[in-house]
C-alpha positions, 0 to 999 in steps of 0.5 A: 853372256847375254845382257839383261833387258829390264833393269831391277826396278823395271822388273818390279814395275812388271811384276807390280802391274799384276797387282793392278789386275792385269793378267800374265798373259797380257803383261808377257805380251806387252813386254814379250817376255815368257810367262816362266820369266815373269814367275821367276822375277816375281819368285825372286822379288818375294825372296828378296823381300823375306830377306830384307824383312829377315835382315830387319828383325836380326838388326832389331834384336841386336839393337835391343841386346846393345841397348840392354848391354849398354843400360847395364853398363850405365848402371855398373858405371854410376855405381863405381862412380858413387863408390869413388866419390864416397872414396875420395870424401872418406880419404879428405875426412881422414886427411883432416883427422891426421 
């Protein structure tokens, strides 16, 4: 199996050079890669960015859902705690009357 000549960060830097204004042909010549390889790397980085955005969106949605669940549970807990406090007061009053 052939070892990759460029690491992921190097690939990102090479693809980023196009945004700086260099032509694909010039980049390919400098790094001795084919234009097909360059465009394959560019597509892979775009897909990776989309996956990251999708995962971030999913995590944000899950975070909202969990915050809502926590808020509802804390309200339920507070209501039950108030009811328990009233019950203790009524039991104390009943004991005094007995």
